[in-house]
DSSP file (Angstrom, degrees, kcal/mol; ACC not computed):
  #  RESIDUE AA STRUCTURE BP1 BP2  ACC     N-H-->O    O-->H-N    N-H-->O    O-->H-N    TCO  KAPPA ALPHA  PHI   PSI    X-CA   Y-CA   Z-CA
    1    1 A M     >        0   0    0      0, 0.0     4,-2.5     0, 0.0     5,-0.2   0.000 360.0 360.0 360.0 -39.6   67.5 -160.1   98.8
    2    2 A C  H  >  +     0   0    0      2,-0.2     4,-2.5     1,-0.2     5,-0.2   0.937 360.0  47.6 -62.0 -45.5   71.0 -158.9   99.5
    3    3 A V  H  > S+     0   0    0      1,-0.2     4,-1.6     2,-0.2    -1,-0.2   0.914 112.0  50.1 -61.9 -43.2   72.5 -161.6   97.3
    4    4 A N  H  >>S+     0   0    0      2,-0.2     5,-2.8     1,-0.2     4,-0.8   0.903 110.3  49.9 -63.5 -40.3   70.1 -160.8   94.5
    5    5 A I  H ><5S+     0   0    0     -4,-2.5     3,-0.9     1,-0.2    71,-0.4   0.945 112.4  47.1 -61.6 -46.6   70.9 -157.1   94.8
    6    6 A L  H 3<5S+     0   0    0     -4,-2.5    -1,-0.2     1,-0.2    -2,-0.2   0.755 116.8  44.8 -67.1 -23.5   74.7 -157.8   94.6
    7    7 A S  H 3<5S-     0   0    0     -4,-1.6    -1,-0.2    -5,-0.2    -2,-0.2   0.458 110.8-118.6 -97.9  -3.7   74.1 -160.2   91.7
    8    8 A G  T <<5 +     0   0    0     -3,-0.9    -3,-0.2    -4,-0.8    -4,-0.1   0.784  65.7 144.1  71.0  26.8   71.7 -157.8   89.8
    9    9 A Q      < -     0   0    0     -5,-2.8    -1,-0.2    -6,-0.2    -2,-0.1  -0.603  57.4 -83.1 -97.3 158.0   68.9 -160.4   90.0
   10   10 A P        -     0   0    0      0, 0.0    73,-0.2     0, 0.0    -1,-0.1  -0.194  31.1-138.0 -57.9 150.4   65.2 -159.6   90.4
   11   11 A L  E     -a   83   0A   0     71,-2.8    73,-2.3    69,-0.1     2,-0.3  -0.855  22.2-150.8-110.0  91.9   63.9 -159.0   93.9
   12   12 A P  E     -a   84   0A   0      0, 0.0     2,-0.5     0, 0.0    73,-0.2  -0.476  14.7-174.3 -72.8 127.9   60.6 -160.9   94.0
   13   13 A V  E     -a   85   0A   0     71,-2.8    73,-2.6    -2,-0.3    -2,-0.0  -0.987  27.0-117.0-122.4 125.8   58.0 -159.4   96.4
   14   14 A Y  E >   -a   86   0A   0     -2,-0.5     3,-2.0    71,-0.2     5,-0.3  -0.323  68.2 -37.9 -62.8 138.6   54.7 -161.2   96.9
   15   15 A G  T 3  S-     0   0    0     71,-2.3    -2,-0.1     1,-0.3    71,-0.1  -0.152 123.3 -21.6  54.8-128.1   51.5 -159.5   95.9
   16   16 A D  T 3  S-     0   0    0     69,-0.1    -1,-0.3    71,-0.0    -2,-0.1   0.366  87.3-114.3 -97.5   3.8   51.5 -155.8   96.5
   17   17 A G  S <  S+     0   0    0     -3,-2.0    40,-2.5     1,-0.1    41,-0.4   0.510  85.4 117.4  79.8   4.3   54.2 -156.0   99.1
   18   18 A Q        +     0   0    0     38,-0.2    -3,-0.1    37,-0.2    -1,-0.1   0.465  35.4 122.3 -86.6  -0.4   51.9 -154.8  101.9
   19   19 A N        -     0   0    0     -5,-0.3    37,-2.9    36,-0.1     2,-0.4  -0.392  56.6-140.3 -61.1 138.2   52.2 -158.0  103.9
   20   20 A V  E     -Bc  55  95B   0     74,-3.0    76,-2.2    35,-0.2     2,-0.3  -0.861  22.0-180.0-109.1 135.6   53.4 -157.3  107.4
   21   21 A R  E     -B   54   0B   0     33,-2.2    33,-2.4    -2,-0.4     2,-0.7  -0.925  32.3-117.7-129.9 156.4   55.9 -159.3  109.3
   22   22 A D  E     -B   53   0B   0     -2,-0.3     2,-0.3    31,-0.2    31,-0.2  -0.864  36.7-151.0 -95.2 113.2   57.5 -159.0  112.7
   23   23 A W        +     0   0    0     29,-2.7     2,-0.4    -2,-0.7    29,-0.1  -0.677  18.1 177.1 -96.5 139.1   61.2 -158.6  112.2
   24   24 A L        -     0   0    0     -2,-0.3     2,-0.1    25,-0.1    26,-0.1  -1.000  32.2-113.8-142.2 134.0   63.9 -159.7  114.6
   25   25 A H     >  -     0   0    0     -2,-0.4     4,-2.1    88,-0.2     3,-0.3  -0.417  28.8-123.3 -65.7 142.0   67.7 -159.7  114.5
   26   26 A V  H  > S+     0   0    0      1,-0.2     4,-2.6     2,-0.2     5,-0.2   0.849 110.9  53.9 -58.8 -36.6   69.2 -163.1  114.3
   27   27 A E  H  > S+     0   0    0      2,-0.2     4,-2.5     1,-0.2    -1,-0.2   0.882 107.4  50.5 -69.4 -35.5   71.3 -162.5  117.4
   28   28 A D  H  > S+     0   0    0     -3,-0.3     4,-2.2     2,-0.2    -2,-0.2   0.914 111.1  50.0 -62.6 -41.5   68.3 -161.5  119.4
   29   29 A H  H  X S+     0   0    0     -4,-2.1     4,-2.3     2,-0.2    -2,-0.2   0.939 112.2  46.4 -62.5 -46.9   66.6 -164.7  118.3
   30   30 A C  H  X S+     0   0    0     -4,-2.6     4,-2.6     1,-0.2    -1,-0.2   0.899 111.3  52.2 -62.5 -41.5   69.5 -166.8  119.3
   31   31 A D  H  X S+     0   0    0     -4,-2.5     4,-2.3     1,-0.2    -1,-0.2   0.898 109.8  49.5 -61.8 -40.2   69.8 -165.0  122.7
   32   32 A A  H  X S+     0   0    0     -4,-2.2     4,-2.4     2,-0.2    -2,-0.2   0.917 110.9  48.7 -66.1 -42.7   66.1 -165.7  123.4
   33   33 A I  H  X S+     0   0    0     -4,-2.3     4,-2.5     2,-0.2    -2,-0.2   0.928 111.9  49.4 -62.4 -44.7   66.4 -169.4  122.5
   34   34 A A  H  X S+     0   0    0     -4,-2.6     4,-2.1     1,-0.2    -1,-0.2   0.907 110.6  50.7 -60.9 -42.1   69.5 -169.7  124.7
   35   35 A L  H  X>S+     0   0    0     -4,-2.3     4,-3.0     2,-0.2     5,-0.6   0.922 110.4  48.8 -62.5 -44.4   67.6 -168.0  127.6
   36   36 A V  H  X5S+     0   0    0     -4,-2.4     4,-1.6     1,-0.2    -2,-0.2   0.928 112.1  49.1 -60.9 -45.0   64.6 -170.3  127.2
   37   37 A L  H  <5S+     0   0    0     -4,-2.5    -1,-0.2     1,-0.2    -2,-0.2   0.861 119.8  37.7 -62.8 -35.5   67.0 -173.4  127.2
   38   38 A Q  H  <5S+     0   0    0     -4,-2.1    -2,-0.2    -5,-0.2    -1,-0.2   0.826 133.0  15.2 -86.8 -33.8   68.8 -172.2  130.3
   39   39 A Q  H  <5S+     0   0    0     -4,-3.0    -3,-0.2    -5,-0.2    -2,-0.2   0.605  92.4 103.6-123.3 -15.0   66.0 -170.6  132.5
   40   40 A A  S  <<S-     0   0    0     -4,-1.6     3,-0.1    -5,-0.6     6,-0.0  -0.324  77.0-101.8 -76.3 155.6   62.6 -171.6  131.3
   41   41 A T    >   -     0   0    0      1,-0.1     3,-2.2     2,-0.0    -1,-0.1  -0.603  50.8-101.0 -69.2 128.4   60.4 -174.2  133.0
   42   42 A P  T 3  S+     0   0    0      0, 0.0    -1,-0.1     0, 0.0     3,-0.1  -0.252 107.4  23.6 -54.6 136.3   60.6 -177.4  131.0
   43   43 A G  T 3  S+     0   0    0      1,-0.3     2,-0.1    -3,-0.1    -2,-0.0   0.218  91.8 125.6  92.3 -14.1   57.6 -177.8  128.7
   44   44 A E    <   -     0   0    0     -3,-2.2     2,-0.4    -8,-0.1    -1,-0.3  -0.411  51.4-139.8 -75.8 155.6   56.7 -174.1  128.6
   45   45 A T        -     0   0    0     -3,-0.1     2,-0.4    -2,-0.1    -4,-0.0  -0.947  17.0-171.9-119.1 137.1   56.2 -172.4  125.3
   46   46 A Y        -     0   0    0     -2,-0.4     2,-0.4    56,-0.1    54,-0.1  -0.993  18.3-137.1-131.3 134.3   57.5 -168.9  124.5
   47   47 A N        -     0   0    0     -2,-0.4     2,-0.5    52,-0.3    56,-0.3  -0.717  18.5-157.6 -83.3 139.1   56.9 -166.6  121.5
   48   48 A I        +     0   0    0     -2,-0.4     2,-0.3    55,-0.1   -19,-0.1  -0.982  28.5 141.3-120.0 123.6   60.0 -164.8  120.3
   49   49 A G        -     0   0    0     -2,-0.5   -26,-0.1    51,-0.1   -25,-0.1  -0.942  52.4-122.8-154.1 173.5   59.5 -161.7  118.3
   50   50 A G        -     0   0    0     -2,-0.3    65,-0.1     2,-0.1   -27,-0.1   0.475  35.3-129.0-102.0  -3.4   60.9 -158.2  117.7
   51   51 A N  S    S+     0   0    0     47,-0.2     2,-0.3     1,-0.1   -27,-0.1   0.909  77.0 119.2  50.6  41.1   57.8 -156.0  118.3
   52   52 A N        -     0   0    0    -29,-0.1   -29,-2.7     2,-0.1     2,-0.6  -0.705  43.4-176.5-141.1  82.1   58.8 -154.6  115.0
   53   53 A Q  E     +B   22   0B   0     -2,-0.3     2,-0.3   -31,-0.2   -31,-0.2  -0.730  12.7 164.8 -90.8 122.2   56.1 -155.0  112.4
   54   54 A V  E     -B   21   0B   0    -33,-2.4   -33,-2.2    -2,-0.6     2,-0.1  -0.980  39.3-106.2-137.5 145.2   57.1 -153.7  108.9
   55   55 A K  E  >  -B   20   0B   0     -2,-0.3     4,-1.7   -35,-0.2     3,-0.4  -0.441  29.0-124.3 -69.1 143.1   55.7 -154.2  105.4
   56   56 A N  H  > S+     0   0    0    -37,-2.9     4,-2.4     1,-0.2     5,-0.2   0.898 110.7  53.8 -55.1 -43.9   57.7 -156.5  103.2
   57   57 A I  H  > S+     0   0    0    -40,-2.5     4,-2.5     1,-0.2    -1,-0.2   0.857 105.3  54.4 -63.2 -34.2   58.0 -153.8  100.5
   58   58 A D  H  > S+     0   0    0    -41,-0.4     4,-2.2    -3,-0.4    -1,-0.2   0.895 108.8  48.6 -65.4 -39.2   59.4 -151.3  103.0
   59   59 A I  H  X S+     0   0    0     -4,-1.7     4,-2.6     2,-0.2    -2,-0.2   0.942 112.3  47.8 -64.5 -47.5   62.1 -153.9  104.0
   60   60 A V  H  X S+     0   0    0     -4,-2.4     4,-2.4     1,-0.2    -2,-0.2   0.921 113.1  48.0 -61.9 -44.2   63.1 -154.6  100.4
   61   61 A Q  H  X S+     0   0    0     -4,-2.5     4,-2.4     1,-0.2    -1,-0.2   0.901 111.5  50.6 -63.4 -40.1   63.2 -150.8   99.6
   62   62 A Q  H  X S+     0   0    0     -4,-2.2     4,-2.3     2,-0.2    -2,-0.2   0.907 110.1  49.7 -65.3 -41.0   65.3 -150.1  102.7
   63   63 A L  H  X S+     0   0    0     -4,-2.6     4,-2.8     2,-0.2     5,-0.2   0.911 109.7  52.1 -62.9 -41.5   67.8 -152.9  101.8
   64   64 A C  H  X S+     0   0    0     -4,-2.4     4,-2.6     1,-0.2    15,-0.4   0.937 110.6  47.6 -57.9 -46.8   68.0 -151.5   98.2
   65   65 A D  H  X S+     0   0    0     -4,-2.4     4,-1.8     1,-0.2    -1,-0.2   0.888 112.0  49.9 -64.0 -39.7   68.8 -148.1   99.6
   66   66 A L  H  X S+     0   0    0     -4,-2.3     4,-3.0     2,-0.2     5,-0.3   0.927 111.7  47.5 -64.8 -44.6   71.4 -149.5  102.0
   67   67 A M  H  X S+     0   0    0     -4,-2.8     4,-2.6     1,-0.2    -2,-0.2   0.894 109.2  53.9 -65.7 -38.5   73.1 -151.5   99.3
   68   68 A D  H  < S+     0   0    0     -4,-2.6    -1,-0.2    -5,-0.2    -2,-0.2   0.890 115.2  41.9 -58.9 -37.6   73.1 -148.4   97.0
   69   69 A E  H  < S+     0   0    0     -4,-1.8    -2,-0.2    -5,-0.2    -1,-0.2   0.906 124.8  32.1 -75.4 -43.2   74.9 -146.6   99.8
   70   70 A F  H  < S+     0   0    0     -4,-3.0     2,-0.3    -5,-0.1    -3,-0.2   0.823 103.6  75.6 -89.2 -33.5   77.3 -149.3  100.9
   71   71 A A     <  -     0   0    0     -4,-2.6     2,-0.4    -5,-0.3     3,-0.4  -0.600  65.1-143.5 -92.8 140.1   78.2 -151.2   97.8
   72   72 A E  S    S+     0   0    0     -2,-0.3    -3,-0.1     1,-0.2    -2,-0.0  -0.796  78.6   4.3 -94.4 140.7   80.5 -150.1   95.0
   73   73 A N  S    S-     0   0    0     -2,-0.4    -1,-0.2     1,-0.1    -5,-0.0   0.891  74.6-169.4  58.5  48.3   79.7 -151.0   91.4
   74   74 A L        -     0   0    0     -3,-0.4     3,-0.2     1,-0.1    -1,-0.1  -0.428  29.6-124.0 -61.9 144.7   76.3 -152.7   91.8
   75   75 A P  S    S+     0   0    0      0, 0.0     2,-0.4     0, 0.0    -1,-0.1   0.850 100.5  24.6 -61.1 -32.8   75.3 -154.4   88.6
   76   76 A I  S    S-     0   0    0    -71,-0.4     6,-0.1   -67,-0.1   -68,-0.1  -0.985  87.8-143.5-135.5 123.9   72.0 -152.4   88.6
   77   77 A S  S    S+     0   0    0     -2,-0.4     2,-0.1     1,-0.2   -13,-0.0  -0.999  82.0  37.4-142.2 136.9   71.7 -149.1   90.4
   78   78 A P  S >  S-     0   0    0      0, 0.0     3,-1.8     0, 0.0    -1,-0.2   0.489  82.9-148.7 -68.9 147.6   69.6 -147.8   92.0
   79   79 A A  G >  S+     0   0    0    -15,-0.4     3,-2.5     1,-0.3     4,-0.3   0.707  86.4  80.2 -64.0 -22.3   68.8 -151.3   93.3
   80   80 A R  G >  S+     0   0    0      1,-0.3     3,-1.5     2,-0.2    -1,-0.3   0.745  77.5  74.3 -59.1 -20.2   65.1 -150.5   93.6
   81   81 A Q  G <  S+     0   0    0     -3,-1.8    -1,-0.3     1,-0.3    -2,-0.2   0.730  87.4  62.9 -62.2 -20.5   64.9 -151.1   89.8
   82   82 A L  G <  S+     0   0    0     -3,-2.5   -71,-2.8    -4,-0.1    -1,-0.3   0.626  75.1 113.3 -80.4 -14.1   65.2 -154.9   90.6
   83   83 A I  E <   +a   11   0A   0     -3,-1.5     2,-0.4    -4,-0.3   -26,-0.0  -0.391  41.8 177.0 -65.0 129.0   62.0 -155.0   92.6
   84   84 A S  E     -a   12   0A   0    -73,-2.3   -71,-2.8    -2,-0.1     2,-0.5  -1.000  25.0-134.3-134.2 135.6   59.4 -157.2   90.9
   85   85 A F  E     -a   13   0A   0     -2,-0.4     2,-0.3   -73,-0.2   -71,-0.2  -0.762  26.2-169.0 -90.7 129.7   55.9 -158.0   92.2
   86   86 A V  E     -a   14   0A   0    -73,-2.6   -71,-2.3    -2,-0.5    -2,-0.0  -0.797  35.6 -77.9-117.7 159.3   55.0 -161.7   91.9
   87   87 A T        -     0   0    0     -2,-0.3    -1,-0.1   -73,-0.2     2,-0.1  -0.299  51.9-121.1 -57.3 130.8   51.7 -163.5   92.4
   88   88 A D        -     0   0    0    -74,-0.1    -1,-0.1     1,-0.1     3,-0.1  -0.362  29.8 -99.1 -70.8 152.9   51.0 -164.0   96.0
   89   89 A R    >   -     0   0    0      1,-0.1     3,-1.9     4,-0.1     2,-0.1  -0.481  46.7 -98.3 -67.9 141.3   50.5 -167.5   97.4
   90   90 A P  T 3  S+     0   0    0      0, 0.0    -1,-0.1     0, 0.0    -3,-0.0  -0.426 109.5  10.5 -60.2 132.8   46.8 -168.5   97.8
   91   91 A G  T 3  S+     0   0    0      1,-0.2     2,-0.2    -2,-0.1     3,-0.1   0.592  87.2 165.4  75.1  10.9   45.8 -168.0  101.4
   92   92 A H    <   -     0   0    0     -3,-1.9    -1,-0.2     1,-0.1     2,-0.1  -0.410  41.9-113.1 -63.2 128.3   49.0 -166.1  102.3
   93   93 A D        -     0   0    0     -2,-0.2     3,-0.1     1,-0.1    -1,-0.1  -0.366  14.7-147.7 -64.6 139.1   48.5 -164.3  105.6
   94   94 A R  S    S+     0   0    0      1,-0.2   -74,-3.0   -75,-0.1     2,-0.4   0.780  81.0  22.0 -76.7 -28.2   48.5 -160.6  105.3
   95   95 A R  B     -c   20   0B   0    -76,-0.2     2,-0.4   -40,-0.0    -1,-0.2  -0.992  57.2-171.5-147.3 133.0   50.1 -160.1  108.7
   96   96 A Y        +     0   0    0    -76,-2.2     2,-0.3    -2,-0.4   -74,-0.1  -0.987  21.5 158.4-118.0 133.4   52.3 -162.2  111.1
   97   97 A A        -     0   0    0     -2,-0.4     2,-0.4   -76,-0.1    -2,-0.0  -0.989  27.4-138.6-152.7 151.0   53.0 -160.9  114.6
   98   98 A M        -     0   0    0     -2,-0.3     2,-0.8   -51,-0.0   -47,-0.2  -0.876  10.1-139.3-112.6 141.3   54.0 -162.4  117.9
   99   99 A N        +     0   0    0     -2,-0.4   -52,-0.3     1,-0.1     3,-0.3  -0.894  25.5 175.7 -94.2 110.8   52.8 -161.6  121.4
  100  100 A I     >  +     0   0    0     -2,-0.8     4,-1.9     1,-0.2     5,-0.2   0.172  42.5 112.4-104.5  17.6   56.0 -161.7  123.4
  101  101 A E  H  > S+     0   0    0      1,-0.2     4,-2.9     2,-0.2     5,-0.2   0.864  74.1  55.8 -59.1 -37.0   54.6 -160.7  126.7
  102  102 A K  H  > S+     0   0    0     -3,-0.3     4,-3.1     1,-0.2     5,-0.4   0.932 109.2  43.8 -65.5 -46.2   55.2 -164.1  128.3
  103  103 A I  H  > S+     0   0    0    -56,-0.3     6,-1.7     1,-0.2     4,-1.3   0.846 116.3  49.4 -68.6 -31.5   58.9 -164.2  127.6
  104  104 A Q  H  X S+     0   0    0     -4,-1.9     4,-1.0     4,-0.2    -2,-0.2   0.942 117.7  39.2 -67.7 -47.4   59.3 -160.6  128.7
  105  105 A R  H  < S+     0   0    0     -4,-2.9    -2,-0.2    -5,-0.2    -3,-0.2   0.934 125.3  33.8 -70.1 -48.7   57.4 -161.2  131.9
  106  106 A E  H  < S+     0   0    0     -4,-3.1    -3,-0.2    -5,-0.2    -1,-0.2   0.828 135.2  20.2 -83.1 -32.5   58.7 -164.6  132.9
  107  107 A L  H  < S-     0   0    0     -4,-1.3    -3,-0.2    -5,-0.4    -2,-0.2   0.482  93.9-124.4-117.8  -5.6   62.3 -164.4  131.6
  108  108 A G     <  +     0   0    0     -4,-1.0     2,-0.3    -5,-0.4    -4,-0.2   0.713  53.4 158.8  71.2  20.3   62.9 -160.7  131.3
  109  109 A W        +     0   0    0     -6,-1.7    -1,-0.2    -9,-0.1    -2,-0.1  -0.581  11.8 167.2 -83.0 139.8   63.9 -161.0  127.6
  110  110 A Q        -     0   0    0     -2,-0.3     2,-0.1   -82,-0.0   -60,-0.1  -0.985  43.3 -99.6-141.6 144.9   63.7 -158.0  125.3
  111  111 A P        -     0   0    0      0, 0.0   -61,-0.0     0, 0.0   -87,-0.0  -0.449  31.6-166.9 -61.5 140.9   65.1 -157.6  121.8
  112  112 A Q        +     0   0    0     -2,-0.1     2,-0.4   -87,-0.1   -85,-0.0   0.682  56.9  86.4-103.2 -24.3   68.4 -155.6  122.0
  113  113 A Y  S    S-     0   0    0    -88,-0.1     2,-0.3     4,-0.0   -88,-0.2  -0.663  73.9-130.6 -88.4 130.2   69.0 -154.7  118.4
  114  114 A D     >  -     0   0    0     -2,-0.4     4,-2.9     1,-0.1     5,-0.2  -0.600  24.0-128.7 -68.8 134.0   67.5 -151.6  116.9
  115  115 A F  H  > S+     0   0    0     -2,-0.3     4,-2.6     1,-0.2     5,-0.2   0.917 103.7  46.0 -57.1 -50.5   65.9 -152.7  113.6
  116  116 A N  H  > S+     0   0    0      1,-0.2     4,-2.0     2,-0.2    -1,-0.2   0.896 115.0  47.3 -63.5 -40.6   67.5 -150.1  111.3
  117  117 A T  H  > S+     0   0    0      2,-0.2     4,-2.4     1,-0.2    -1,-0.2   0.924 112.9  49.5 -64.8 -44.3   70.9 -150.7  112.8
  118  118 A G  H  X S+     0   0    0     -4,-2.9     4,-2.1     2,-0.2    -2,-0.2   0.879 109.6  50.8 -63.2 -38.9   70.5 -154.4  112.5
  119  119 A L  H  X S+     0   0    0     -4,-2.6     4,-2.3    -5,-0.2    -1,-0.2   0.907 110.5  49.3 -66.8 -40.4   69.4 -154.2  108.9
  120  120 A A  H  X S+     0   0    0     -4,-2.0     4,-2.3    -5,-0.2    -2,-0.2   0.905 110.7  50.6 -63.3 -41.1   72.4 -152.0  108.0
  121  121 A Q  H  X S+     0   0    0     -4,-2.4     4,-2.2     2,-0.2    -2,-0.2   0.884 108.9  52.4 -63.3 -37.9   74.7 -154.5  109.8
  122  122 A T  H  X S+     0   0    0     -4,-2.1     4,-1.9     2,-0.2    -2,-0.2   0.939 109.4  47.9 -63.8 -47.0   73.1 -157.3  107.8
  123  123 A A  H  X S+     0   0    0     -4,-2.3     4,-1.6     1,-0.2    -2,-0.2   0.918 112.7  49.3 -59.5 -43.7   73.7 -155.6  104.5
  124  124 A Q  H  X S+     0   0    0     -4,-2.3     4,-2.3     1,-0.2    -1,-0.2   0.850 105.7  57.9 -65.8 -34.1   77.3 -154.9  105.5
  125  125 A W  H  X S+     0   0    0     -4,-2.2     4,-1.6     1,-0.2    -1,-0.2   0.936 105.3  49.7 -60.8 -46.1   77.8 -158.5  106.4
  126  126 A Y  H  < S+     0   0    0     -4,-1.9    -1,-0.2     1,-0.2    -2,-0.2   0.873 112.0  48.8 -62.1 -36.3   76.8 -159.7  102.9
  127  127 A L  H >< S+     0   0    0     -4,-1.6     3,-0.6     1,-0.2    -1,-0.2   0.886 115.8  42.7 -68.3 -38.5   79.3 -157.2  101.5
  128  128 A A  H 3< S+     0   0    0     -4,-2.3    -2,-0.2     1,-0.2     3,-0.2   0.630 116.8  46.8 -83.6 -14.1   82.1 -158.3  103.8
  129  129 A N  T >X  +     0   0    0     -4,-1.6     4,-1.7    -5,-0.2     3,-1.6  -0.094  61.0 128.6-124.7  35.9   81.5 -162.0  103.5
  130  130 A E  H <> S+     0   0    0     -3,-0.6     4,-2.8     1,-0.3    -1,-0.1   0.854  72.3  63.8 -58.9 -34.1   81.0 -162.7   99.8
  131  131 A S  H 34 S+     0   0    0      1,-0.2    -1,-0.3    -3,-0.2    -2,-0.1   0.725 105.9  46.5 -64.4 -19.5   83.6 -165.5  100.0
  132  132 A W  H <4 S+     0   0    0     -3,-1.6     4,-0.4    -6,-0.1    -2,-0.2   0.901 122.0  30.5 -85.7 -46.8   81.2 -167.3  102.4
  133  133 A W  H >X S+     0   0    0     -4,-1.7     4,-1.0     1,-0.2     3,-0.6   0.792 104.8  70.9 -88.7 -27.4   77.9 -167.0  100.4
  134  134 A R  H >X S+     0   0    0     -4,-2.8     4,-1.1     1,-0.2     3,-1.0   0.911  96.5  52.2 -59.2 -45.3   79.1 -166.9   96.8
  135  135 A P  H 3> S+     0   0    0      0, 0.0     4,-2.2     0, 0.0    -1,-0.2   0.808 101.5  62.8 -61.6 -26.5   80.1 -170.6   96.7
  136  136 A L  H <> S+     0   0    0     -3,-0.6     4,-2.2    -4,-0.4    -2,-0.2   0.842  98.5  55.2 -66.0 -31.9   76.7 -171.5   98.1
  137  137 A L  H <X S+     0   0    0     -4,-1.0     4,-1.1    -3,-1.0    -1,-0.2   0.892 108.3  48.0 -66.8 -39.5   75.1 -170.1   94.9
  138  138 A V  H  X S+     0   0    0     -4,-1.1     4,-0.6     1,-0.2     3,-0.4   0.927 112.9  47.8 -66.5 -45.1   77.3 -172.4   92.7
  139  139 A R  H >< S+     0   0    0     -4,-2.2     3,-0.8     1,-0.2    -2,-0.2   0.885 110.6  51.6 -62.8 -39.3   76.4 -175.4   94.8
  140  140 A S  H 3< S+     0   0    0     -4,-2.2    -1,-0.2     1,-0.2    -2,-0.2   0.715 106.0  54.8 -75.0 -18.6   72.7 -174.7   94.8
  141  141 A S  H 3<        0   0    0     -4,-1.1    -1,-0.2    -3,-0.4    -2,-0.2   0.579 360.0 360.0 -89.5  -8.6   72.6 -174.3   91.0
  142  142 A N    <<        0   0    0     -3,-0.8    -1,-0.2    -4,-0.6    -2,-0.2   0.441 360.0 360.0 -86.4 360.0   74.2 -177.8   90.3
């Protein structure tokens, strides 16, 4: 979504955007995986999640607002104009959520990143690292 906003491309949102997902910062996810690899009993299974359930449309709108705030000279502003609703996949789950009680109880793991702060950091990363992601767009279109 960040790349599309920066490129002035449509932001496709499934169905009515009311699908709910459990959002987790990538560093929290990596920390949880590392903890499981280092401390968990071999063969055990742990769910990793953020205890942060948000509607897809809310995430997209928040990213649009962040990019409007942080980015200079967006091709289309306000970025919310780019949101387009697309046909949902047949059988698409309305809500995904993880029960993370086991990893909390057995390994003491908790997400460390505040969702809003993490989302703002993500938007800023895309702005600061265009030289990393822009060449990937060229490669993927060939």
